[in-house]
Rosetta silent file (secondary structure, phi, psi, omega in degrees, C-alpha in Angstrom):
SEQUENCE: MDGALTRKGAATRARIIEGAAEVLREKGVATTTLDDIRLRTGTSKGQLFHYFPDGRDQLLLAVAEYEANRVLDDQQPDLGCLTSWSAWYRWRDLVLERYRAQADTCPLGALFLEVGRATPGARAVTQHLLVTWQAALAAGIRAMQEQGEIPASLDVDQAAAALLAGIQGGVTIMLSTGQSTHLEAALDTGIARLRALGADLATT
SCORE:     score description
SCORE:     0.000 S_00000001
   1 L     0.000  -30.623 -175.149   12.249   12.323  -18.817 S_00000001
   2 H   -53.364  -39.780 -175.520   11.178   10.484  -21.998 S_00000001
   3 H   -67.678  -22.789 -177.948   13.965   12.093  -24.071 S_00000001
   4 H   -91.284   -5.156 -175.851   16.655   10.778  -21.707 S_00000001
   5 L   -81.103  146.139  170.003   15.438    7.165  -21.761 S_00000001
   6 L   -74.016  170.928  178.043   17.090    4.385  -23.684 S_00000001
   7 H   -60.189  -41.671  178.446   14.950    2.338  -26.048 S_00000001
   8 H   -64.960  -41.126  179.308   14.684   -0.365  -23.385 S_00000001
   9 H   -64.611  -41.151  178.458   13.813    2.212  -20.745 S_00000001
  10 H   -63.444  -39.036  178.666   11.124    3.777  -22.934 S_00000001
  11 H   -65.583  -39.677  178.699    9.647    0.319  -23.547 S_00000001
  12 H   -64.856  -44.047  179.445    9.614   -0.405  -19.805 S_00000001
  13 H   -61.728  -43.370  179.455    7.927    2.914  -19.054 S_00000001
  14 H   -63.839  -38.836  179.488    5.304    2.272  -21.755 S_00000001
  15 H   -64.498  -39.363  177.911    4.673   -1.215  -20.351 S_00000001
  16 H   -63.801  -43.529 -178.977    4.099    0.232  -16.880 S_00000001
  17 H   -64.023  -45.169 -179.736    1.645    2.803  -18.251 S_00000001
  18 H   -63.865  -41.883  178.034   -0.292    0.202  -20.256 S_00000001
  19 H   -65.358  -40.105  177.838   -0.435   -2.157  -17.288 S_00000001
  20 H   -62.680  -40.259  179.181   -1.545    0.646  -14.989 S_00000001
  21 H   -61.628  -39.697  178.175   -4.290    1.565  -17.460 S_00000001
  22 H   -62.783  -45.675 -179.814   -5.563   -2.026  -17.395 S_00000001
  23 H   -63.195  -42.776 -178.531   -5.662   -2.096  -13.607 S_00000001
  24 H   -64.927  -36.489  177.507   -7.399    1.275  -13.428 S_00000001
  25 H   -66.431  -36.002 -176.990  -10.074    0.150  -15.881 S_00000001
  26 H   -78.718  -43.353 -171.164  -10.714   -2.970  -13.828 S_00000001
  27 H  -104.816  -17.940 -175.384  -10.533   -1.584  -10.283 S_00000001
  28 L    89.374  157.372 -176.099  -11.160    2.131  -10.675 S_00000001
  29 L   -67.687  -41.985 -172.336   -8.928    5.027   -9.746 S_00000001
  30 L   -63.058  -35.504 -173.234   -9.965    5.304   -6.109 S_00000001
  31 L  -100.983   -6.845 -179.694   -9.077    1.730   -5.123 S_00000001
  32 L   -78.277  132.325  178.097   -5.994    1.128   -7.283 S_00000001
  33 L  -113.079  165.928  176.329   -2.688    1.218   -5.432 S_00000001
  34 H   -63.311  -31.452  177.434    0.882    1.343   -6.656 S_00000001
  35 H   -65.460  -37.954  175.919    1.287   -2.218   -5.372 S_00000001
  36 H   -58.903  -42.953 -178.001   -1.559   -3.315   -7.661 S_00000001
  37 H   -70.160  -39.328  178.401    0.262   -1.760  -10.582 S_00000001
  38 H   -62.096  -42.196  179.528    3.599   -3.263   -9.578 S_00000001
  39 H   -64.373  -42.473 -178.771    2.065   -6.732   -9.432 S_00000001
  40 H   -66.858  -39.436 -173.361    0.390   -6.372  -12.822 S_00000001
  41 H   -95.388   -7.021  179.510    3.479   -4.993  -14.544 S_00000001
  42 L    66.406   36.142 -179.319    6.109   -7.071  -12.735 S_00000001
  43 L  -113.679  153.688  177.452    8.089   -4.029  -11.658 S_00000001
  44 L   -84.677  167.134  177.128    9.824   -3.252   -8.398 S_00000001
  45 H   -62.659  -38.098  178.764    9.104   -0.228   -6.263 S_00000001
  46 H   -62.922  -41.557  177.737   12.485    1.163   -7.274 S_00000001
  47 H   -63.289  -43.972 -177.557   11.658    0.806  -10.993 S_00000001
  48 H   -59.003  -45.591 -178.030    8.300    2.453  -10.541 S_00000001
  49 H   -79.108  -16.867  173.307    9.792    5.515   -8.863 S_00000001
  50 H   -66.818  -44.711 -178.325   12.667    5.597  -11.348 S_00000001
  51 H   -85.261  -23.821 -179.874   10.231    6.199  -14.189 S_00000001
  52 L  -133.986   72.424 -174.161    7.695    8.157  -12.111 S_00000001
  53 L   -62.002  -23.156  178.949    9.702    9.919   -9.383 S_00000001
  54 L   -86.716    3.292  173.212    6.729   12.067   -8.324 S_00000001
  55 L    85.255 -148.163 -169.440    4.749    8.940   -7.528 S_00000001
  56 H   -59.669  -44.953 -176.958    1.111    8.072   -8.088 S_00000001
  57 H   -63.206  -38.563  178.842   -0.083   11.401   -9.499 S_00000001
  58 H   -66.137  -40.848  177.499    2.653   11.441  -12.138 S_00000001
  59 H   -65.678  -43.254  179.270    1.793    7.886  -13.180 S_00000001
  60 H   -61.128  -38.450  178.668   -1.925    8.703  -13.271 S_00000001
  61 H   -66.284  -38.825  176.667   -1.226   11.681  -15.519 S_00000001
  62 H   -63.839  -39.303  177.184    0.800    9.477  -17.866 S_00000001
  63 H   -67.451  -37.658  177.697   -2.087    7.021  -17.974 S_00000001
  64 H   -60.150  -42.215  177.933   -4.505    9.892  -18.675 S_00000001
  65 H   -64.505  -40.768  177.098   -2.392   10.870  -21.684 S_00000001
  66 H   -61.247  -45.453 -179.560   -2.337    7.239  -22.822 S_00000001
  67 H   -67.600  -36.437  177.981   -6.118    6.967  -22.499 S_00000001
  68 H   -62.468  -40.887  177.251   -6.603   10.280  -24.321 S_00000001
  69 H   -65.034  -34.797  178.663   -4.596    8.940  -27.249 S_00000001
  70 H   -66.360  -34.845  177.303   -6.734    5.801  -27.215 S_00000001
  71 H   -54.614  -44.026 -179.521   -9.884    7.925  -27.545 S_00000001
  72 H   -77.229  -41.679 -178.750   -8.573    9.148  -30.903 S_00000001
  73 H   -61.544  -36.956 -178.820   -6.950    5.880  -31.988 S_00000001
  74 L   -67.395  -15.136  179.683  -10.193    3.977  -31.441 S_00000001
  75 L   -95.222   -0.256  179.583  -11.897    6.245  -33.980 S_00000001
  76 L   -88.928  154.167    6.840   -9.432    5.448  -36.731 S_00000001
  77 L   -86.392   -5.551 -170.317   -9.226    5.002  -39.636 S_00000001
  78 H   -67.839  -34.405  179.360  -12.560    6.753  -40.232 S_00000001
  79 H   -61.474  -30.843 -177.573  -11.841    9.875  -38.170 S_00000001
  80 H   -86.569   -2.938 -179.864   -8.865   10.553  -40.392 S_00000001
  81 L  -145.749   59.713  177.806  -10.750   10.214  -43.687 S_00000001
  82 L   -81.546   68.134 -172.520  -14.217   11.719  -43.318 S_00000001
  83 L  -109.588    7.361  176.332  -14.470   12.207  -47.070 S_00000001
  84 L  -154.072  160.826  179.119  -17.908   10.683  -47.719 S_00000001
  85 H   -66.247  -32.106  177.216  -21.192   10.394  -45.875 S_00000001
  86 H   -64.171  -37.325  176.519  -20.631    6.649  -45.539 S_00000001
  87 H   -65.526  -39.961  177.924  -17.313    7.398  -43.799 S_00000001
  88 H   -60.677  -40.687 -178.847  -19.077    9.828  -41.473 S_00000001
  89 H   -74.749  -31.224  173.831  -21.571    7.108  -40.489 S_00000001
  90 H   -64.860  -41.612  176.970  -18.816    4.518  -40.024 S_00000001
  91 H   -62.403  -42.758  178.442  -17.096    6.981  -37.713 S_00000001
  92 H   -57.682  -42.482  179.562  -20.363    7.559  -35.880 S_00000001
  93 H   -66.276  -36.688  177.934  -20.697    3.808  -35.320 S_00000001
  94 H   -63.083  -43.923 -179.937  -17.124    3.587  -33.998 S_00000001
  95 H   -62.138  -46.444  179.626  -17.773    6.337  -31.454 S_00000001
  96 H   -62.919  -41.685 -179.586  -20.970    4.686  -30.253 S_00000001
  97 H   -61.847  -42.580 -178.651  -19.308    1.286  -30.059 S_00000001
  98 H   -62.281  -49.153 -174.985  -16.440    2.650  -27.984 S_00000001
  99 H   -77.225  -28.957  174.385  -18.587    4.416  -25.429 S_00000001
 100 H   -66.183  -35.099 -179.421  -21.213    1.686  -25.244 S_00000001
 101 H   -64.628  -33.750 -179.612  -18.442   -0.777  -24.430 S_00000001
 102 H   -91.221   -8.756  175.587  -17.370    1.289  -21.429 S_00000001
 103 L    52.378 -123.062 -175.085  -20.993    1.968  -20.392 S_00000001
 104 L   -96.214   19.163  175.472  -21.074    4.203  -17.309 S_00000001
 105 L  -116.961  142.924  178.377  -17.336    4.046  -16.684 S_00000001
 106 L  -141.412  101.055 -178.535  -14.755    6.309  -18.265 S_00000001
 107 H   -55.042  -38.879 -178.208  -11.122    5.736  -17.264 S_00000001
 108 H   -65.451  -47.399  179.647  -10.109    9.078  -18.762 S_00000001
 109 H   -62.522  -42.455  179.599  -12.792   11.040  -16.920 S_00000001
 110 H   -63.918  -38.623  179.573  -12.058    9.301  -13.638 S_00000001
 111 H   -65.503  -40.920  179.360   -8.350   10.001  -14.004 S_00000001
 112 H   -64.968  -35.951  177.300   -8.913   13.685  -14.608 S_00000001
 113 H   -65.772  -37.786 -178.115  -11.064   13.851  -11.487 S_00000001
 114 H   -72.103  -48.119 -177.425   -8.331   12.123   -9.485 S_00000001
 115 H   -73.147  -35.192 -179.539   -5.383   14.143  -10.781 S_00000001
 116 L   107.051  116.559 -179.401   -7.374   17.343  -10.880 S_00000001
 117 L   -63.713  -21.005 -176.126   -8.563   19.246  -13.933 S_00000001
 118 L   -81.030  -13.139 -179.704   -6.969   22.389  -12.529 S_00000001
 119 L   -73.332  143.509 -178.017   -3.431   21.017  -12.667 S_00000001
 120 H   -56.058  -40.139 -178.808   -1.434   22.246  -15.687 S_00000001
 121 H   -64.013  -46.938 -179.321   -0.614   18.708  -16.804 S_00000001
 122 H   -64.623  -40.996  178.892   -4.202   17.474  -16.742 S_00000001
 123 H   -64.340  -37.458 -179.983   -5.459   20.585  -18.495 S_00000001
 124 H   -66.230  -40.756  178.293   -2.819   20.192  -21.203 S_00000001
 125 H   -63.241  -45.856  179.413   -3.842   16.580  -21.854 S_00000001
 126 H   -61.402  -46.158 -178.373   -7.513   17.564  -22.072 S_00000001
 127 H   -62.989  -42.864 -179.932   -6.812   20.502  -24.350 S_00000001
 128 H   -62.592  -43.004  178.976   -4.638   18.441  -26.690 S_00000001
 129 H   -59.495  -49.594 -175.720   -7.309   15.745  -26.963 S_00000001
 130 H   -68.989  -39.768  179.315  -10.103   18.204  -27.754 S_00000001
 131 H   -64.442  -43.747 -179.523   -8.028   20.313  -30.162 S_00000001
 132 H   -66.071  -42.363  179.995   -6.874   17.239  -32.093 S_00000001
 133 H   -64.364  -46.947  179.958  -10.371   15.749  -32.203 S_00000001
 134 H   -63.313  -38.797  179.339  -11.958   19.005  -33.350 S_00000001
 135 H   -63.057  -37.953  178.681   -9.277   19.487  -36.015 S_00000001
 136 H   -66.869  -40.613  177.074  -10.020   16.041  -37.442 S_00000001
 137 H   -65.129  -41.321  179.028  -13.749   16.815  -37.611 S_00000001
 138 H   -62.921  -39.657  178.175  -13.013   20.163  -39.234 S_00000001
 139 H   -62.582  -38.771  177.645  -10.813   18.455  -41.838 S_00000001
 140 H   -65.685  -41.274  178.516  -13.688   16.110  -42.652 S_00000001
 141 H   -65.067  -40.714  178.123  -16.131   18.984  -43.055 S_00000001
 142 H   -64.052  -37.667  177.715  -13.700   20.818  -45.334 S_00000001
 143 H   -61.664  -39.561  178.960  -13.313   17.664  -47.430 S_00000001
 144 H   -71.420  -31.846  174.260  -17.084   17.563  -47.891 S_00000001
 145 H   -63.316  -42.963 -178.809  -17.070   21.256  -48.820 S_00000001
 146 H   -63.968  -26.430  178.240  -14.488   20.570  -51.517 S_00000001
 147 L   -88.759   -0.580 -179.836  -16.770   17.899  -52.940 S_00000001
 148 L    78.901   15.141 -179.018  -19.709   20.296  -52.990 S_00000001
 149 L   -87.320  -20.023 -179.063  -21.596   18.340  -50.331 S_00000001
 150 L  -134.601  139.206 -178.928  -21.552   21.197  -47.794 S_00000001
 151 L   -57.952  139.853  178.417  -21.766   24.954  -48.546 S_00000001
 152 L   -65.869  -20.492 -178.076  -18.419   26.752  -48.668 S_00000001
 153 L   -76.993  -11.465 -177.740  -19.961   29.502  -46.541 S_00000001
 154 L   -65.188  135.358  174.353  -20.283   27.235  -43.507 S_00000001
 155 L   -74.304  100.413 -172.551  -18.053   28.191  -40.571 S_00000001
 156 H   -62.266  -47.786 -176.884  -16.115   24.919  -40.403 S_00000001
 157 H   -63.837  -37.920  178.205  -14.464   25.423  -37.031 S_00000001
 158 H   -67.082  -41.656  179.924  -17.744   26.413  -35.398 S_00000001
 159 H   -64.286  -41.618  178.876  -19.537   23.406  -36.909 S_00000001
 160 H   -66.184  -39.866  178.958  -16.794   21.052  -35.719 S_00000001
 161 H   -63.964  -40.882 -179.932  -16.854   22.615  -32.246 S_00000001
 162 H   -65.315  -41.229  179.498  -20.628   22.225  -32.020 S_00000001
 163 H   -65.124  -43.320  179.568  -20.459   18.575  -33.067 S_00000001
 164 H   -65.954  -38.901  178.276  -17.728   17.834  -30.535 S_00000001
 165 H   -62.848  -39.901  177.696  -19.629   19.663  -27.794 S_00000001
 166 H   -63.149  -41.821  178.724  -22.681   17.543  -28.554 S_00000001
 167 H   -62.071  -47.098 -178.024  -20.623   14.364  -28.340 S_00000001
 168 H   -65.339  -35.781  175.190  -19.095   15.365  -25.019 S_00000001
 169 H   -63.715  -43.102  178.161  -22.501   16.275  -23.644 S_00000001
 170 H   -63.203  -39.295  178.536  -23.834   12.887  -24.705 S_00000001
 171 H   -65.570  -40.829 -179.974  -20.860   11.138  -23.103 S_00000001
 172 H   -61.137  -44.618  178.462  -21.381   13.052  -19.845 S_00000001
 173 H   -65.536  -38.109  179.513  -25.025   11.977  -19.678 S_00000001
 174 H   -62.822  -37.967  178.867  -24.024    8.424  -20.554 S_00000001
 175 H   -66.608  -27.120  179.905  -21.577    8.343  -17.664 S_00000001
 176 H   -84.156  -31.035 -172.066  -24.397    9.389  -15.329 S_00000001
 177 H  -114.579  -20.815 -174.674  -27.060    7.029  -16.680 S_00000001
 178 L    79.511    4.553 -178.381  -25.287    4.221  -18.499 S_00000001
 179 L  -108.403  139.217 -176.663  -27.498    4.948  -21.516 S_00000001
 180 L   -96.086    8.591 -174.698  -26.164    5.965  -24.944 S_00000001
 181 H   -56.560  -45.971 -176.423  -29.405    7.596  -26.171 S_00000001
 182 H   -71.951  -36.100  176.648  -28.180   11.170  -25.887 S_00000001
 183 H   -64.672  -43.508  177.718  -24.797   10.434  -27.441 S_00000001
 184 H   -61.124  -42.291  179.866  -26.502    8.728  -30.361 S_00000001
 185 H   -64.181  -40.219 -179.990  -28.849   11.692  -30.759 S_00000001
 186 H   -63.594  -43.259  179.459  -25.937   14.162  -30.724 S_00000001
 187 H   -66.367  -47.935 -176.676  -24.089   12.244  -33.435 S_00000001
 188 H   -66.042  -41.303  179.743  -27.136   11.682  -35.628 S_00000001
 189 H   -67.411  -40.716 -179.929  -28.372   15.258  -35.310 S_00000001
 190 H   -63.126  -45.357  179.332  -24.936   16.708  -35.986 S_00000001
 191 H   -69.468  -40.251  179.722  -24.391   14.668  -39.143 S_00000001
 192 H   -61.688  -36.915  178.607  -27.984   15.214  -40.292 S_00000001
 193 H   -63.274  -43.921  178.516  -27.502   18.974  -39.958 S_00000001
 194 H   -63.118  -41.500  179.919  -24.432   18.862  -42.182 S_00000001
 195 H   -66.871  -36.231  179.750  -26.266   16.756  -44.768 S_00000001
 196 H   -64.358  -36.879  177.067  -29.245   19.092  -44.691 S_00000001
 197 H   -62.481  -38.315  177.376  -26.995   22.005  -45.555 S_00000001
 198 H   -67.989  -37.067  177.528  -25.796   20.048  -48.561 S_00000001
 199 H   -65.292  -39.525  177.296  -29.358   19.286  -49.592 S_00000001
 200 H   -63.432  -37.050  179.739  -30.241   22.968  -49.381 S_00000001
 201 H   -63.227  -38.489 -177.216  -27.215   23.716  -51.546 S_00000001
 202 H   -69.392  -23.853 -176.898  -28.419   21.280  -54.209 S_00000001
 203 H   -94.761   -2.909 -178.740  -31.825   22.984  -54.469 S_00000001
 204 L   -97.857    0.000    0.000  -30.517   26.521  -54.895 S_00000001
């Protein structure tokens, strides 16, 4: 539908999604109604179904995509320029800050549970988020290889996948406990491993 919208229509749709995301963060997915979203965004029932004709699930999926983009945007600019160890640690601090701020709540995770991870739309949003995130980490590792900080023999994609898996594991535990200890450990251990490889390279 996005391609058929006028500029004003696209702006209205984006405003509804952003307002819905705010309500969902405040009230949670289970208790948020379309009326809550209409009140927050100042839209009529007719407008809401004009932009989201399939109703609540379609809107929730749009919000999930919005939140997924925020996961990556909140890590910028450092995620996009992991070209020094100081940049890697700045990025690490951004990730911790983001997830500590949300504590044991995760709008994105809750939305996927509500919409259903098995639905094609939800799976596509998840896959795009993880592929884009992993690609950015891989680009950073390659940049460090080019500078001679990491061995050229390292399997970059595997290293990026392992680091991302550690982060997601830490986030999952954080959502269960409200504690960021495991996420911090995953980030610190992952970066330390990369640095250790560079140190080994320097001594050979």
